[in-house]
Gaussian input, Z-matrix of N, CA and C with variables (Angstrom, degrees):
# hf/3-21g

backbone

0 1
 N
 C     1     B1
 C     2     B2     1     A1
 N     3     B3     2     A2     1     D1
 C     4     B4     3     A3     2     D2
 C     5     B5     4     A4     3     D3
 N     6     B6     5     A5     4     D4
 C     7     B7     6     A6     5     D5
 C     8     B8     7     A7     6     D6
 N     9     B9     8     A8     7     D7
 C    10    B10     9     A9     8     D8
 C    11    B11    10    A10     9     D9
 N    12    B12    11    A11    10    D10
 C    13    B13    12    A12    11    D11
 C    14    B14    13    A13    12    D12
 N    15    B15    14    A14    13    D13
 C    16    B16    15    A15    14    D14
 C    17    B17    16    A16    15    D15
 N    18    B18    17    A17    16    D16
 C    19    B19    18    A18    17    D17
 C    20    B20    19    A19    18    D18
 N    21    B21    20    A20    19    D19
 C    22    B22    21    A21    20    D20
 C    23    B23    22    A22    21    D21
 N    24    B24    23    A23    22    D22
 C    25    B25    24    A24    23    D23
 C    26    B26    25    A25    24    D24
 N    27    B27    26    A26    25    D25
 C    28    B28    27    A27    26    D26
 C    29    B29    28    A28    27    D27
 N    30    B30    29    A29    28    D28
 C    31    B31    30    A30    29    D29
 C    32    B32    31    A31    30    D30
 N    33    B33    32    A32    31    D31
 C    34    B34    33    A33    32    D32
 C    35    B35    34    A34    33    D33
 N    36    B36    35    A35    34    D34
 C    37    B37    36    A36    35    D35
 C    38    B38    37    A37    36    D36
 N    39    B39    38    A38    37    D37
 C    40    B40    39    A39    38    D38
 C    41    B41    40    A40    39    D39
 N    42    B42    41    A41    40    D40
 C    43    B43    42    A42    41    D41
 C    44    B44    43    A43    42    D42
 N    45    B45    44    A44    43    D43
 C    46    B46    45    A45    44    D44
 C    47    B47    46    A46    45    D45
 N    48    B48    47    A47    46    D46
 C    49    B49    48    A48    47    D47
 C    50    B50    49    A49    48    D48
 N    51    B51    50    A50    49    D49
 C    52    B52    51    A51    50    D50
 C    53    B53    52    A52    51    D51
 N    54    B54    53    A53    52    D52
 C    55    B55    54    A54    53    D53
 C    56    B56    55    A55    54    D54
 N    57    B57    56    A56    55    D55
 C    58    B58    57    A57    56    D56
 C    59    B59    58    A58    57    D57
 N    60    B60    59    A59    58    D58
 C    61    B61    60    A60    59    D59
 C    62    B62    61    A61    60    D60
 N    63    B63    62    A62    61    D61
 C    64    B64    63    A63    62    D62
 C    65    B65    64    A64    63    D63
 N    66    B66    65    A65    64    D64
 C    67    B67    66    A66    65    D65
 C    68    B68    67    A67    66    D66
 N    69    B69    68    A68    67    D67
 C    70    B70    69    A69    68    D68
 C    71    B71    70    A70    69    D69
 N    72    B72    71    A71    70    D70
 C    73    B73    72    A72    71    D71
 C    74    B74    73    A73    72    D72
 N    75    B75    74    A74    73    D73
 C    76    B76    75    A75    74    D74
 C    77    B77    76    A76    75    D75
 N    78    B78    77    A77    76    D76
 C    79    B79    78    A78    77    D77
 C    80    B80    79    A79    78    D78
 N    81    B81    80    A80    79    D79
 C    82    B82    81    A81    80    D80
 C    83    B83    82    A82    81    D81
 N    84    B84    83    A83    82    D82
 C    85    B85    84    A84    83    D83
 C    86    B86    85    A85    84    D84
 N    87    B87    86    A86    85    D85
 C    88    B88    87    A87    86    D86
 C    89    B89    88    A88    87    D87
 N    90    B90    89    A89    88    D88
 C    91    B91    90    A90    89    D89
 C    92    B92    91    A91    90    D90
 N    93    B93    92    A92    91    D91
 C    94    B94    93    A93    92    D92
 C    95    B95    94    A94    93    D93
 N    96    B96    95    A95    94    D94
 C    97    B97    96    A96    95    D95
 C    98    B98    97    A97    96    D96
 N    99    B99    98    A98    97    D97
 C   100   B100    99    A99    98    D98
 C   101   B101   100   A100    99    D99
 N   102   B102   101   A101   100   D100
 C   103   B103   102   A102   101   D101
 C   104   B104   103   A103   102   D102
 N   105   B105   104   A104   103   D103
 C   106   B106   105   A105   104   D104
 C   107   B107   106   A106   105   D105
 N   108   B108   107   A107   106   D106
 C   109   B109   108   A108   107   D107
 C   110   B110   109   A109   108   D108
 N   111   B111   110   A110   109   D109
 C   112   B112   111   A111   110   D110
 C   113   B113   112   A112   111   D111
 N   114   B114   113   A113   112   D112
 C   115   B115   114   A114   113   D113
 C   116   B116   115   A115   114   D114
 N   117   B117   116   A116   115   D115
 C   118   B118   117   A117   116   D116
 C   119   B119   118   A118   117   D117
 N   120   B120   119   A119   118   D118
 C   121   B121   120   A120   119   D119
 C   122   B122   121   A121   120   D120
 N   123   B123   122   A122   121   D121
 C   124   B124   123   A123   122   D122
 C   125   B125   124   A124   123   D123
 N   126   B126   125   A125   124   D124
 C   127   B127   126   A126   125   D125
 C   128   B128   127   A127   126   D126
 N   129   B129   128   A128   127   D127
 C   130   B130   129   A129   128   D128
 C   131   B131   130   A130   129   D129
 N   132   B132   131   A131   130   D130
 C   133   B133   132   A132   131   D131
 C   134   B134   133   A133   132   D132
 N   135   B135   134   A134   133   D133
 C   136   B136   135   A135   134   D134
 C   137   B137   136   A136   135   D135
 N   138   B138   137   A137   136   D136
 C   139   B139   138   A138   137   D137
 C   140   B140   139   A139   138   D138
 N   141   B141   140   A140   139   D139
 C   142   B142   141   A141   140   D140
 C   143   B143   142   A142   141   D141
 N   144   B144   143   A143   142   D142
 C   145   B145   144   A144   143   D143
 C   146   B146   145   A145   144   D144
 N   147   B147   146   A146   145   D145
 C   148   B148   147   A147   146   D146
 C   149   B149   148   A148   147   D147
 N   150   B150   149   A149   148   D148
 C   151   B151   150   A150   149   D149
 C   152   B152   151   A151   150   D150
 N   153   B153   152   A152   151   D151
 C   154   B154   153   A153   152   D152
 C   155   B155   154   A154   153   D153
 N   156   B156   155   A155   154   D154
 C   157   B157   156   A156   155   D155
 C   158   B158   157   A157   156   D156
 N   159   B159   158   A158   157   D157
 C   160   B160   159   A159   158   D158
 C   161   B161   160   A160   159   D159
 N   162   B162   161   A161   160   D160
 C   163   B163   162   A162   161   D161
 C   164   B164   163   A163   162   D162
 N   165   B165   164   A164   163   D163
 C   166   B166   165   A165   164   D164
 C   167   B167   166   A166   165   D165
 N   168   B168   167   A167   166   D166
 C   169   B169   168   A168   167   D167
 C   170   B170   169   A169   168   D168
 N   171   B171   170   A170   169   D169
 C   172   B172   171   A171   170   D170
 C   173   B173   172   A172   171   D171
 N   174   B174   173   A173   172   D172
 C   175   B175   174   A174   173   D173
 C   176   B176   175   A175   174   D174
 N   177   B177   176   A176   175   D175
 C   178   B178   177   A177   176   D176
 C   179   B179   178   A178   177   D177
 N   180   B180   179   A179   178   D178
 C   181   B181   180   A180   179   D179
 C   182   B182   181   A181   180   D180
 N   183   B183   182   A182   181   D181
 C   184   B184   183   A183   182   D182
 C   185   B185   184   A184   183   D183
 N   186   B186   185   A185   184   D184
 C   187   B187   186   A186   185   D185
 C   188   B188   187   A187   186   D186
 N   189   B189   188   A188   187   D187
 C   190   B190   189   A189   188   D188
 C   191   B191   190   A190   189   D189
 N   192   B192   191   A191   190   D190
 C   193   B193   192   A192   191   D191
 C   194   B194   193   A193   192   D192
 N   195   B195   194   A194   193   D193
 C   196   B196   195   A195   194   D194
 C   197   B197   196   A196   195   D195
 N   198   B198   197   A197   196   D196
 C   199   B199   198   A198   197   D197
 C   200   B200   199   A199   198   D198
 N   201   B201   200   A200   199   D199
 C   202   B202   201   A201   200   D200
 C   203   B203   202   A202   201   D201
 N   204   B204   203   A203   202   D202
 C   205   B205   204   A204   203   D203
 C   206   B206   205   A205   204   D204
 N   207   B207   206   A206   205   D205
 C   208   B208   207   A207   206   D206
 C   209   B209   208   A208   207   D207
 N   210   B210   209   A209   208   D208
 C   211   B211   210   A210   209   D209
 C   212   B212   211   A211   210   D210
 N   213   B213   212   A212   211   D211
 C   214   B214   213   A213   212   D212
 C   215   B215   214   A214   213   D213
 N   216   B216   215   A215   214   D214
 C   217   B217   216   A216   215   D215
 C   218   B218   217   A217   216   D216
 N   219   B219   218   A218   217   D217
 C   220   B220   219   A219   218   D218
 C   221   B221   220   A220   219   D219
 N   222   B222   221   A221   220   D220
 C   223   B223   222   A222   221   D221
 C   224   B224   223   A223   222   D222
 N   225   B225   224   A224   223   D223
 C   226   B226   225   A225   224   D224
 C   227   B227   226   A226   225   D225
 N   228   B228   227   A227   226   D226
 C   229   B229   228   A228   227   D227
 C   230   B230   229   A229   228   D228
 N   231   B231   230   A230   229   D229
 C   232   B232   231   A231   230   D230
 C   233   B233   232   A232   231   D231
 N   234   B234   233   A233   232   D232
 C   235   B235   234   A234   233   D233
 C   236   B236   235   A235   234   D234
 N   237   B237   236   A236   235   D235
 C   238   B238   237   A237   236   D236
 C   239   B239   238   A238   237   D237
 N   240   B240   239   A239   238   D238
 C   241   B241   240   A240   239   D239
 C   242   B242   241   A241   240   D240
 N   243   B243   242   A242   241   D241
 C   244   B244   243   A243   242   D242
 C   245   B245   244   A244   243   D243
 N   246   B246   245   A245   244   D244
 C   247   B247   246   A246   245   D245
 C   248   B248   247   A247   246   D246
 N   249   B249   248   A248   247   D247
 C   250   B250   249   A249   248   D248
 C   251   B251   250   A250   249   D249
 N   252   B252   251   A251   250   D250
 C   253   B253   252   A252   251   D251
 C   254   B254   253   A253   252   D252
 N   255   B255   254   A254   253   D253
 C   256   B256   255   A255   254   D254
 C   257   B257   256   A256   255   D255
 N   258   B258   257   A257   256   D256
 C   259   B259   258   A258   257   D257
 C   260   B260   259   A259   258   D258
 N   261   B261   260   A260   259   D259
 C   262   B262   261   A261   260   D260
 C   263   B263   262   A262   261   D261
 N   264   B264   263   A263   262   D262
 C   265   B265   264   A264   263   D263
 C   266   B266   265   A265   264   D264
 N   267   B267   266   A266   265   D265
 C   268   B268   267   A267   266   D266
 C   269   B269   268   A268   267   D267
 N   270   B270   269   A269   268   D268
 C   271   B271   270   A270   269   D269
 C   272   B272   271   A271   270   D270

   B1=1.4437
   B2=1.5254
   B3=1.2925
   B4=1.4623
   B5=1.5306
   B6=1.3209
   B7=1.4607
   B8=1.5204
   B9=1.3316
   B10=1.4627
   B11=1.5283
   B12=1.3106
   B13=1.4607
   B14=1.5257
   B15=1.3242
   B16=1.4601
   B17=1.5301
   B18=1.3080
   B19=1.4625
   B20=1.5350
   B21=1.3145
   B22=1.4605
   B23=1.5240
   B24=1.3181
   B25=1.4586
   B26=1.5186
   B27=1.3184
   B28=1.4655
   B29=1.5286
   B30=1.3117
   B31=1.4648
   B32=1.5290
   B33=1.3218
   B34=1.4637
   B35=1.5375
   B36=1.3266
   B37=1.4614
   B38=1.5295
   B39=1.3312
   B40=1.4675
   B41=1.5284
   B42=1.3209
   B43=1.4685
   B44=1.5218
   B45=1.3332
   B46=1.4649
   B47=1.5341
   B48=1.3130
   B49=1.4695
   B50=1.5282
   B51=1.3195
   B52=1.4639
   B53=1.5242
   B54=1.3313
   B55=1.4644
   B56=1.5262
   B57=1.3257
   B58=1.4557
   B59=1.5301
   B60=1.3322
   B61=1.4697
   B62=1.5214
   B63=1.3288
   B64=1.4630
   B65=1.5199
   B66=1.3022
   B67=1.4651
   B68=1.5221
   B69=1.3260
   B70=1.4606
   B71=1.5224
   B72=1.3209
   B73=1.4596
   B74=1.5231
   B75=1.3167
   B76=1.4635
   B77=1.5285
   B78=1.3150
   B79=1.4688
   B80=1.5179
   B81=1.3226
   B82=1.4586
   B83=1.5213
   B84=1.3152
   B85=1.4560
   B86=1.5274
   B87=1.3162
   B88=1.4580
   B89=1.5209
   B90=1.2978
   B91=1.4569
   B92=1.5257
   B93=1.2790
   B94=1.4692
   B95=1.5318
   B96=1.3005
   B97=1.4615
   B98=1.5243
   B99=1.3120
   B100=1.4620
   B101=1.5306
   B102=1.3285
   B103=1.4612
   B104=1.5218
   B105=1.3426
   B106=1.4597
   B107=1.5213
   B108=1.3203
   B109=1.4760
   B110=1.5222
   B111=1.3386
   B112=1.4639
   B113=1.5241
   B114=1.3168
   B115=1.4572
   B116=1.5284
   B117=1.3032
   B118=1.4628
   B119=1.5336
   B120=1.3363
   B121=1.4652
   B122=1.5273
   B123=1.3342
   B124=1.4668
   B125=1.5259
   B126=1.3363
   B127=1.4607
   B128=1.5282
   B129=1.3256
   B130=1.4562
   B131=1.5216
   B132=1.3321
   B133=1.4614
   B134=1.5167
   B135=1.3101
   B136=1.4542
   B137=1.5228
   B138=1.3171
   B139=1.4658
   B140=1.5212
   B141=1.3259
   B142=1.4611
   B143=1.5223
   B144=1.2994
   B145=1.4575
   B146=1.5168
   B147=1.3311
   B148=1.4653
   B149=1.5232
   B150=1.3144
   B151=1.4561
   B152=1.5182
   B153=1.3295
   B154=1.4529
   B155=1.5262
   B156=1.3364
   B157=1.4631
   B158=1.5180
   B159=1.3063
   B160=1.4618
   B161=1.5263
   B162=1.3272
   B163=1.4589
   B164=1.5230
   B165=1.3253
   B166=1.4603
   B167=1.5243
   B168=1.3145
   B169=1.4640
   B170=1.5287
   B171=1.3470
   B172=1.4713
   B173=1.5259
   B174=1.3228
   B175=1.4618
   B176=1.5210
   B177=1.3295
   B178=1.4671
   B179=1.5276
   B180=1.3322
   B181=1.4629
   B182=1.5181
   B183=1.3395
   B184=1.4662
   B185=1.5161
   B186=1.3198
   B187=1.4571
   B188=1.5194
   B189=1.3276
   B190=1.4570
   B191=1.5262
   B192=1.3021
   B193=1.4659
   B194=1.5132
   B195=1.3347
   B196=1.4571
   B197=1.5182
   B198=1.3319
   B199=1.4601
   B200=1.5261
   B201=1.2999
   B202=1.4571
   B203=1.5195
   B204=1.3284
   B205=1.4658
   B206=1.5212
   B207=1.3092
   B208=1.4668
   B209=1.5245
   B210=1.3200
   B211=1.4578
   B212=1.5185
   B213=1.3020
   B214=1.4693
   B215=1.5232
   B216=1.3299
   B217=1.4549
   B218=1.5161
   B219=1.3343
   B220=1.4693
   B221=1.5286
   B222=1.3426
   B223=1.4660
   B224=1.5252
   B225=1.3357
   B226=1.4638
   B227=1.5309
   B228=1.3190
   B229=1.4660
   B230=1.5154
   B231=1.3445
   B232=1.4599
   B233=1.5193
   B234=1.2962
   B235=1.4615
   B236=1.5166
   B237=1.3344
   B238=1.4637
   B239=1.5327
   B240=1.3489
   B241=1.4609
   B242=1.5225
   B243=1.3202
   B244=1.4539
   B245=1.5210
   B246=1.3287
   B247=1.4664
   B248=1.5257
   B249=1.3119
   B250=1.4655
   B251=1.5263
   B252=1.3154
   B253=1.4652
   B254=1.5247
   B255=1.3297
   B256=1.4737
   B257=1.5222
   B258=1.3128
   B259=1.4682
   B260=1.5202
   B261=1.3261
   B262=1.4646
   B263=1.5268
   B264=1.3097
   B265=1.4710
   B266=1.5279
   B267=1.3262
   B268=1.4643
   B269=1.5221
   B270=1.3152
   B271=1.4618
   B272=1.5002
   A1=108.59
   A2=115.37
   A3=121.33
   A4=108.49
   A5=115.82
   A6=122.37
   A7=108.67
   A8=116.73
   A9=122.46
   A10=105.87
   A11=116.22
   A12=121.55
   A13=112.04
   A14=114.85
   A15=122.20
   A16=107.90
   A17=118.25
   A18=121.90
   A19=111.82
   A20=116.43
   A21=121.08
   A22=109.41
   A23=115.01
   A24=122.19
   A25=108.96
   A26=115.74
   A27=120.03
   A28=109.37
   A29=115.76
   A30=120.60
   A31=110.39
   A32=117.10
   A33=121.97
   A34=110.35
   A35=117.54
   A36=121.10
   A37=110.88
   A38=117.31
   A39=121.19
   A40=110.37
   A41=116.97
   A42=120.59
   A43=110.20
   A44=116.91
   A45=121.56
   A46=110.12
   A47=117.02
   A48=122.91
   A49=110.25
   A50=117.38
   A51=121.02
   A52=111.31
   A53=117.00
   A54=121.59
   A55=111.22
   A56=117.24
   A57=122.24
   A58=113.72
   A59=116.22
   A60=122.00
   A61=112.70
   A62=116.21
   A63=121.25
   A64=110.42
   A65=114.59
   A66=121.79
   A67=107.74
   A68=117.10
   A69=122.25
   A70=108.10
   A71=116.40
   A72=120.84
   A73=110.08
   A74=116.31
   A75=121.08
   A76=111.42
   A77=115.95
   A78=120.92
   A79=108.65
   A80=114.88
   A81=120.61
   A82=107.87
   A83=115.16
   A84=120.44
   A85=107.70
   A86=115.97
   A87=122.06
   A88=109.27
   A89=116.28
   A90=118.68
   A91=107.39
   A92=117.76
   A93=124.38
   A94=112.95
   A95=116.05
   A96=121.15
   A97=109.40
   A98=115.32
   A99=120.31
   A100=109.83
   A101=116.84
   A102=121.39
   A103=110.43
   A104=116.18
   A105=118.52
   A106=106.77
   A107=118.34
   A108=119.18
   A109=113.41
   A110=119.09
   A111=121.48
   A112=112.65
   A113=116.79
   A114=120.03
   A115=114.15
   A116=117.82
   A117=119.92
   A118=106.64
   A119=118.10
   A120=119.73
   A121=113.01
   A122=114.93
   A123=121.99
   A124=110.09
   A125=115.28
   A126=122.95
   A127=106.48
   A128=116.10
   A129=118.54
   A130=110.57
   A131=113.74
   A132=122.62
   A133=109.61
   A134=115.20
   A135=119.82
   A136=104.94
   A137=116.14
   A138=123.58
   A139=106.72
   A140=116.94
   A141=119.96
   A142=107.31
   A143=117.61
   A144=121.76
   A145=113.37
   A146=117.61
   A147=121.30
   A148=111.89
   A149=115.58
   A150=122.49
   A151=107.47
   A152=115.90
   A153=122.80
   A154=107.68
   A155=116.25
   A156=120.69
   A157=110.98
   A158=115.23
   A159=121.13
   A160=106.98
   A161=115.61
   A162=122.07
   A163=108.92
   A164=117.33
   A165=122.21
   A166=109.22
   A167=116.76
   A168=122.57
   A169=108.28
   A170=117.90
   A171=120.10
   A172=112.90
   A173=117.81
   A174=120.40
   A175=113.02
   A176=117.33
   A177=119.91
   A178=113.32
   A179=117.06
   A180=120.61
   A181=112.67
   A182=117.16
   A183=121.82
   A184=110.85
   A185=115.90
   A186=120.65
   A187=109.49
   A188=116.03
   A189=122.22
   A190=107.86
   A191=116.24
   A192=122.51
   A193=108.67
   A194=116.73
   A195=121.43
   A196=110.53
   A197=115.49
   A198=120.96
   A199=110.00
   A200=115.74
   A201=123.09
   A202=109.31
   A203=116.15
   A204=119.13
   A205=109.54
   A206=113.89
   A207=119.99
   A208=108.08
   A209=116.28
   A210=121.69
   A211=108.23
   A212=115.37
   A213=121.87
   A214=112.06
   A215=115.82
   A216=121.57
   A217=115.78
   A218=117.59
   A219=121.44
   A220=109.22
   A221=116.21
   A222=121.75
   A223=110.21
   A224=116.04
   A225=122.10
   A226=108.63
   A227=115.93
   A228=120.98
   A229=108.26
   A230=116.47
   A231=118.60
   A232=115.01
   A233=120.04
   A234=122.74
   A235=107.50
   A236=116.14
   A237=121.04
   A238=109.79
   A239=115.13
   A240=121.58
   A241=109.23
   A242=116.54
   A243=121.62
   A244=114.71
   A245=117.11
   A246=121.01
   A247=108.83
   A248=115.63
   A249=119.96
   A250=110.89
   A251=117.05
   A252=120.58
   A253=110.68
   A254=117.01
   A255=121.17
   A256=109.18
   A257=116.71
   A258=121.60
   A259=109.53
   A260=117.08
   A261=122.25
   A262=110.89
   A263=117.88
   A264=122.00
   A265=111.71
   A266=116.91
   A267=121.06
   A268=114.54
   A269=116.46
   A270=120.10
   A271=111.96
   D1=138.48
   D2=179.94
   D3=-102.90
   D4=128.07
   D5=177.94
   D6=-107.97
   D7=126.16
   D8=174.19
   D9=-94.15
   D10=127.70
   D11=-170.97
   D12=-111.99
   D13=148.35
   D14=174.34
   D15=-69.80
   D16=136.11
   D17=179.57
   D18=-115.32
   D19=16.24
   D20=178.62
   D21=-90.20
   D22=122.42
   D23=-179.61
   D24=-129.36
   D25=150.13
   D26=178.08
   D27=-71.68
   D28=165.74
   D29=178.57
   D30=-59.49
   D31=-41.13
   D32=179.01
   D33=-63.85
   D34=-42.29
   D35=178.49
   D36=-65.01
   D37=-40.96
   D38=178.20
   D39=-60.01
   D40=-41.95
   D41=178.38
   D42=-61.33
   D43=-43.47
   D44=178.98
   D45=-63.83
   D46=-44.21
   D47=-179.95
   D48=-60.87
   D49=-45.84
   D50=179.51
   D51=-66.63
   D52=-42.90
   D53=179.66
   D54=-59.65
   D55=-35.54
   D56=-176.70
   D57=-99.55
   D58=11.53
   D59=177.42
   D60=51.58
   D61=44.80
   D62=179.29
   D63=-87.37
   D64=158.67
   D65=174.86
   D66=-110.95
   D67=128.84
   D68=175.82
   D69=-84.05
   D70=126.89
   D71=179.30
   D72=-99.19
   D73=135.26
   D74=177.88
   D75=-96.11
   D76=-18.46
   D77=176.64
   D78=-160.03
   D79=159.10
   D80=175.89
   D81=-150.83
   D82=140.76
   D83=178.35
   D84=-108.56
   D85=122.01
   D86=179.93
   D87=-128.66
   D88=127.79
   D89=173.42
   D90=-93.50
   D91=150.86
   D92=176.88
   D93=48.94
   D94=92.06
   D95=176.53
   D96=-116.08
   D97=156.09
   D98=175.08
   D99=-117.32
   D100=34.71
   D101=-177.48
   D102=-74.94
   D103=137.69
   D104=167.21
   D105=-85.24
   D106=177.12
   D107=-173.98
   D108=-62.52
   D109=-27.27
   D110=177.46
   D111=-77.65
   D112=-17.98
   D113=-175.98
   D114=-92.67
   D115=7.61
   D116=175.03
   D117=-66.35
   D118=121.19
   D119=-175.64
   D120=-63.44
   D121=134.31
   D122=176.97
   D123=-90.20
   D124=-51.84
   D125=177.32
   D126=-133.12
   D127=158.66
   D128=-178.67
   D129=-149.83
   D130=143.03
   D131=178.85
   D132=-126.58
   D133=152.31
   D134=166.82
   D135=-101.81
   D136=115.98
   D137=-175.28
   D138=-117.76
   D139=106.21
   D140=-171.88
   D141=63.31
   D142=-127.28
   D143=177.56
   D144=-96.55
   D145=6.43
   D146=-174.94
   D147=-107.64
   D148=152.29
   D149=173.11
   D150=-100.71
   D151=125.09
   D152=-177.87
   D153=-118.80
   D154=127.09
   D155=-177.11
   D156=-119.38
   D157=147.97
   D158=172.89
   D159=-91.26
   D160=122.87
   D161=-179.00
   D162=-133.07
   D163=174.21
   D164=177.56
   D165=-94.20
   D166=130.16
   D167=175.70
   D168=-72.08
   D169=123.22
   D170=-177.29
   D171=-64.32
   D172=-27.47
   D173=-177.37
   D174=-80.82
   D175=-42.58
   D176=-174.34
   D177=-104.28
   D178=-21.50
   D179=-175.27
   D180=80.30
   D181=2.57
   D182=178.44
   D183=-84.96
   D184=156.90
   D185=174.49
   D186=-77.04
   D187=135.50
   D188=177.28
   D189=-136.15
   D190=169.79
   D191=176.86
   D192=-106.37
   D193=140.51
   D194=-177.80
   D195=-139.56
   D196=145.30
   D197=178.77
   D198=-85.94
   D199=131.08
   D200=178.97
   D201=-88.53
   D202=132.91
   D203=175.98
   D204=-144.42
   D205=168.75
   D206=-177.20
   D207=-119.92
   D208=131.50
   D209=177.91
   D210=-137.01
   D211=123.91
   D212=-177.62
   D213=52.96
   D214=39.71
   D215=176.00
   D216=79.34
   D217=5.05
   D218=-178.24
   D219=-118.65
   D220=130.78
   D221=178.42
   D222=-79.96
   D223=136.27
   D224=177.87
   D225=-153.42
   D226=172.92
   D227=176.53
   D228=-103.54
   D229=135.21
   D230=-175.01
   D231=-123.93
   D232=-16.50
   D233=178.27
   D234=-134.59
   D235=139.53
   D236=-173.38
   D237=-126.37
   D238=142.28
   D239=-176.43
   D240=-137.47
   D241=136.87
   D242=-178.29
   D243=-72.25
   D244=-20.69
   D245=-179.46
   D246=-158.98
   D247=168.65
   D248=176.58
   D249=-65.36
   D250=-34.10
   D251=179.42
   D252=-65.84
   D253=-41.99
   D254=177.70
   D255=-64.56
   D256=-42.11
   D257=178.02
   D258=-56.46
   D259=-46.60
   D260=-178.46
   D261=-61.98
   D262=-38.96
   D263=-179.09
   D264=-71.20
   D265=-34.22
   D266=-174.28
   D267=-93.10
   D268=-19.42
   D269=-171.35
   D270=-77.59

């Protein structure tokens, strides 16, 4: 499945992205996903060797950042962060 991603970021987010040498992705093709409807990626970055996506938190309905990983051939999200700053501290 091909996901077309939003590439609009705030000035503060752009500064964070540049500081951390991230790549903004405009699309990504993933076969076999286990995403629920809230986990459809809105925006996505390549941060180091990891893919980080902005998704909706099912509990709060707020946007959060999550790390994309593959397990047994299926893509899913396994780590969740409330902001890019929290992601940077925990990663």
